[in-house]
C-alpha positions in Angstrom: 27.3 -23.5 -29.8 29.6 -26.0 -31.7 30.2 -29.6 -32.7 33.6 -30.8 -31.3 35.4 -33.8 -33.3 37.9 -36.1 -32.2 39.4 -38.1 -35.2 42.2 -40.6 -34.6 43.5 -39.0 -31.3 46.3 -40.2 -29.8 48.6 -38.8 -27.0 51.9 -40.5 -26.1 54.3 -39.1 -23.1 57.8 -40.7 -24.5 57.3 -44.0 -25.1 54.1 -44.7 -23.0 50.5 -44.4 -25.1 47.9 -43.0 -22.7 45.3 -42.0 -25.1 44.8 -44.8 -28.0 42.9 -43.7 -31.2 40.1 -42.0 -30.3 37.2 -41.2 -32.7 34.3 -39.3 -31.2 32.2 -36.5 -32.3 30.3 -34.3 -29.5 27.1 -32.7 -31.0 25.9 -29.6 -30.7 24.3 -28.8 -27.7 25.1 -32.3 -26.1 26.0 -33.0 -22.8 28.8 -35.7 -22.8 30.2 -37.5 -20.3 33.9 -39.1 -20.0 34.0 -41.5 -17.2 36.5 -44.1 -16.0 39.1 -45.2 -13.3 42.1 -43.1 -12.4 44.5 -42.9 -15.3 42.1 -43.9 -18.1 42.7 -40.6 -20.1 40.0 -38.8 -19.7 41.4 -35.8 -18.2 44.4 -35.8 -21.1 41.2 -35.9 -23.7 39.5 -32.9 -21.9 43.3 -31.3 -22.1 43.4 -31.9 -25.3 40.6 -30.3 -26.6 41.0 -27.3 -24.1 44.2 -27.0 -26.0 46.3 -27.4 -22.7 47.8 -30.7 -23.9 50.0 -30.8 -27.5 48.2 -33.8 -29.9 50.6 -36.0 -30.4 48.8 -37.4 -33.7 45.7 -36.9 -35.3 43.0 -34.3 -35.9 40.6 -31.9 -33.4 37.9 -29.8 -35.0 35.3 -27.0 -33.4 32.6 -26.2 -35.5 34.8 -27.5 -38.6 38.1 -26.2 -37.7 41.0 -27.8 -37.0 42.1 -26.5 -33.7 45.4 -28.4 -33.5 47.6 -25.8 -33.0 45.6 -23.0 -32.2 46.2 -21.5 -27.9 43.5 -22.1 -25.9 42.8 -18.4 -25.8 41.7 -18.8 -29.2 39.9 -22.1 -28.8 36.3 -20.3 -27.9 36.2 -22.9 -24.7 35.7 -22.3 -20.8 37.1 -24.8 -18.5 35.7 -25.4 -14.9 38.8 -27.2 -12.6 38.4 -29.6 -9.8 40.0 -27.8 -7.4 38.2 -24.1 -8.7 41.3 -21.9 -9.1 39.5 -18.5 -7.7 41.8 -15.8 -7.2 41.5 -15.5 -3.0 42.1 -12.1 -3.3 38.9 -10.9 -5.5 35.7 -10.6 -4.8 32.8 -12.9 -6.6 32.0 -10.3 -9.3 35.7 -9.9 -9.8 36.6 -13.4 -10.0 33.8 -14.2 -12.5 34.8 -11.0 -14.4 38.3 -11.4 -14.3 38.4 -13.2 -17.6 36.4 -10.9 -19.7 38.5 -7.7 -18.2 41.1 -9.5 -20.1 39.5 -9.5 -23.2 39.0 -5.6 -22.8 35.1 -6.5 -23.0 33.3 -3.4 -22.3 32.0 -2.6 -18.3 28.7 -2.7 -19.4 28.8 -5.9 -21.1 30.9 -7.1 -18.1 28.2 -6.3 -15.9 25.5 -7.9 -17.5 27.0 -10.9 -18.5 28.3 -11.3 -14.3 25.1 -10.4 -13.0 23.0 -12.7 -15.3 25.3 -15.5 -14.5 24.8 -14.7 -11.1 21.3 -14.9 -11.0 21.2 -18.1 -12.9 23.6 -19.7 -10.3 21.9 -17.9 -7.4 25.0 -16.0 -6.4 23.6 -12.2 -6.3 23.8 -11.5 -2.4 27.8 -12.8 -2.7 29.0 -10.4 -5.2 31.1 -8.8 -2.8 32.7 -11.8 -0.9 35.6 -13.3 -0.9 36.4 -16.9 -2.0 37.2 -17.7 2.0 33.6 -16.6 2.9 31.9 -19.2 1.0 31.4 -22.7 1.1 32.6 -25.2 -1.1 29.5 -25.6 -3.0 29.1 -21.9 -3.5 33.1 -21.5 -4.7 31.9 -24.3 -7.4 29.1 -21.8 -8.6 31.4 -19.3 -8.6 34.1 -21.5 -11.1 30.6 -22.3 -12.9 30.0 -18.4 -13.2 33.4 -18.0 -14.5 32.8 -19.9 -17.3 29.3 -18.7 -18.0 30.0 -15.4 -18.6 32.9 -16.3 -21.0 30.2 -17.2 -23.2 31.9 -19.7 -24.6 31.1 -22.3 -27.7 32.4 -25.4 -25.4 32.3 -26.2 -21.8 35.0 -27.8 -20.5 34.2 -29.4 -17.0 37.2 -31.6 -15.1 35.5 -33.5 -12.2 34.2 -30.1 -10.9 32.3 -31.7 -7.6 35.0 -34.3 -6.5 35.9 -32.0 -3.5 32.3 -31.4 -2.4 30.6 -33.7 0.2 28.4 -35.8 -0.6 24.9 -33.5 -0.5 26.5 -30.8 -2.0 27.5 -33.0 -5.0 23.3 -34.6 -5.4 22.8 -30.5 -5.4 25.2 -28.8 -7.3 24.8 -32.1 -10.2 21.0 -31.3 -10.3 22.1 -27.3 -10.8 24.5 -28.3 -13.6 22.1 -30.4 -15.3 19.5 -27.6 -15.0 22.0 -25.1 -16.2 22.8 -26.9 -19.3 19.1 -27.1 -19.9 18.9 -23.3 -19.7 22.0 -22.3 -21.8 22.5 -25.6 -23.7 26.1 -25.5 -24.8 28.5 -28.0 -25.6 29.5 -29.5 -23.0 32.3 -32.2 -21.5 32.3 -33.1 -18.5 35.0 -35.4 -17.0 34.4 -37.6 -13.9 35.6 -41.3 -12.4 31.7 -41.0 -10.9 29.2 -43.7 -12.7 26.2 -42.2 -10.7 27.3 -38.7 -11.9 27.7 -39.8 -15.5 24.3 -41.8 -15.9 22.3 -39.0 -14.1 23.8 -35.8 -15.9 25.2 -37.4 -19.8 23.4 -37.5 -22.8 25.5 -40.0 -24.0 28.5 -41.1 -21.8 32.4 -42.5 -22.7 33.5 -45.1 -20.8 37.2 -45.2 -21.3 39.9 -47.9 -20.1 43.4 -48.0 -20.8 43.4 -44.8 -22.9 40.7 -46.6 -25.3 37.1 -46.4 -25.5 35.6 -49.0 -24.4 31.7 -48.3 -25.3 29.5 -44.9 -26.1 26.1 -44.3 -25.3 23.1 -43.6 -23.2 23.2 -44.1 -19.9 20.5 -46.5 -20.5 22.2 -48.2 -23.2 25.1 -48.9 -21.2 23.2 -49.8 -18.1 20.7 -52.5 -20.5 23.7 -53.6 -23.0 27.0 -53.3 -21.9 29.5 -54.1 -24.4 32.1 -56.0 -22.3 32.6 -57.2 -18.8 34.7 -53.7 -17.9 31.2 -51.4 -19.1 29.0 -54.4 -17.3 30.7 -54.0 -14.0 31.8 -50.0 -13.8 28.4 -48.9 -15.1 25.6 -49.6 -12.5 25.6 -49.3 -8.4 26.4 -52.1 -7.1 28.0 -53.3 -9.6 27.3 -56.3 -11.6 27.7 -59.9 -10.3 30.0 -61.6 -12.5 29.9 -65.8 -12.7 33.0 -66.7 -14.6 34.2 -70.0 -16.0 30.3 -71.4 -16.1 30.3 -74.7 -17.7 27.5 -74.8 -20.4 25.6 -77.8 -20.9 22.2 -79.6 -22.3 19.9 -81.9 -20.2 16.3 -82.7 -21.3 17.0 -80.6 -24.2 17.8 -77.2 -22.4 20.8 -75.3 -22.2 22.1 -75.1 -18.8 24.7 -73.3 -16.8 26.6 -74.9 -13.5 27.2 -72.4 -10.4 29.1 -74.5 -8.4 27.4 -77.9 -8.0 23.8 -75.9 -9.0 22.5 -75.6 -12.2 20.6 -72.6 -13.9 18.3 -73.1 -17.0 18.9 -70.2 -19.9 16.1 -68.6 -20.7 15.7 -69.3 -24.7 16.9 -65.5 -25.2 20.8 -66.5 -24.0 20.3 -70.1 -24.9 19.7 -68.9 -28.4 22.5 -66.8 -28.5 25.0 -68.8 -26.7 24.2 -72.3 -28.5 27.9 -72.4 -29.8 29.1 -72.6 -26.4 27.6 -76.1 -25.1 30.4 -77.9 -23.0 32.5 -74.7 -23.1 32.3 -72.1 -20.8 30.9 -68.4 -20.2 30.8 -65.6 -18.0 27.6 -64.7 -16.9 26.1 -61.3 -15.4 23.3 -60.7 -13.2 22.9 -57.2 -11.6 21.6 -57.1 -7.9 18.3 -55.9 -8.7 17.8 -58.6 -11.4 17.5 -61.0 -7.9 14.2 -62.3 -6.8 13.6 -62.8 -3.0 10.0 -63.7 -3.3 7.6 -67.0 -4.2 7.3 -65.9 -7.8 10.5 -67.7 -9.1 10.6 -69.0 -13.0 11.7 -73.1 -12.5 14.7 -73.9 -12.4 16.0 -70.2 -12.4 16.8 -70.2 -8.9 20.0 -70.2 -6.7 20.3 -71.3 -3.3 23.2 -69.5 -0.9 24.0 -68.3 2.8 23.2 -64.7 3.8 26.8 -63.4 4.8 26.0 -59.4 5.5 22.8 -57.5 5.8 23.1 -53.7 4.6 19.7 -52.1 6.2 19.0 -49.2 3.7 15.6 -47.6 4.4 14.1 -48.1 0.9 16.0 -51.4 0.5 18.3 -54.3 1.5 21.5 -55.5 0.3 22.5 -59.2 1.0 26.0 -60.3 0.5 25.1 -64.0 -0.5 27.6 -67.3 -0.1 27.1 -69.1 -3.3 29.4 -70.9 -5.2 32.4 -70.5 -3.6 32.2 -66.9 -3.9 29.8 -63.9 -2.6 27.1 -62.4 -4.9 25.3 -59.5 -4.3 21.3 -59.1 -4.0 19.3 -56.1 -3.5 15.9 -56.9 -2.2 12.9 -55.2 -0.8 13.3 -53.9 2.9 10.3 -55.9 3.9 12.0 -59.4 3.5 13.0 -60.7 7.0 16.6 -61.7 6.8 19.4 -61.9 8.8 23.1 -63.4 8.5 23.4 -66.9 8.2 20.0 -67.6 7.1 19.5 -69.7 3.7 18.2 -68.0 1.0 16.8 -68.8 -2.6 17.4 -66.3 -4.9 15.2 -66.7 -8.4 17.3 -65.0 -11.1 15.2 -62.3 -13.8 15.3 -64.3 -17.1 14.8 -61.4 -19.0 17.8 -59.3 -17.3 21.0 -62.0 -17.7 23.7 -60.9 -19.1 26.6 -63.5 -20.9 30.4 -62.8 -22.0 33.2 -64.6 -23.7 35.9 -65.6 -21.4 39.0 -65.1 -23.3 37.6 -61.2 -25.3 35.6 -60.1 -21.9 32.9 -59.4 -24.9 29.2 -59.4 -24.4 27.6 -62.2 -25.9 23.7 -60.5 -25.6 
């Protein structure tokens, strides 16, 4: 096991800077997820850790050892690729054993390691099969097994579930989490899927434009997003944003104008954005923080018209026209709602978010 430390890491392709001043410590045994949209730099960071991409500037340390100029084979890492990268002419056993054979590992040790990994990944019945005889999920487990038998200090995983269907993704996601709990090796996992990030990571790094937007536990990122990007990226469905909301005072209370409606701001929000009186802010409300029943807080309700209803069995998603926009509310499945109905939605006063329109940084 090992700690991985990135100090002022930058990556440039010609004049284009794709990774900008990354400072990050991945603790020994931690499962850290790099998440963000395509082009945010997450795979480039992973490849720099692996030694597959040259670092333009900065320092990369594994176990306090500077590895900038160390070739991949000497970094004691194992990487799981998005496309499995299995040898089609080899059996499952030989695919898993190939790297060990190249390193001259004794035959008995290879047998032990492959059989242990196969047992762990439920691949024992398939050791003699070729990759073409396996399902997508089984192929992915073979790729994981090939990494496990290396017994490396650090596992690197580059979107390993993206080629699987929805059901297999859920199953394999849980399998990788169980595997990490069992072997407890330092793991860096790259994905564009925030659900994967939230369910798997001890901590999550949210990236955009080559820079770290926020680093924290899944719950930290969900409850206290650092800026509008993190707020809308983390959480599914995405947070509703009310931009350019004018803040003013009425009868001693701070209120926000949303279209022709006024929303009273709870004390913990008002205290923070008091300096924004007679200015504008961006308010954020997650779909699950709308209240569709009668236990509304006076002054903290919004009216709208239902545009679309999505029935999901355990819940309903309502697309509600409101203030020249459409907001999304997640409500109880027993609520009788149909397109065209007028609806009153309360806003959970403890769960409101506010952002500075100029910097997009969170105010609360």
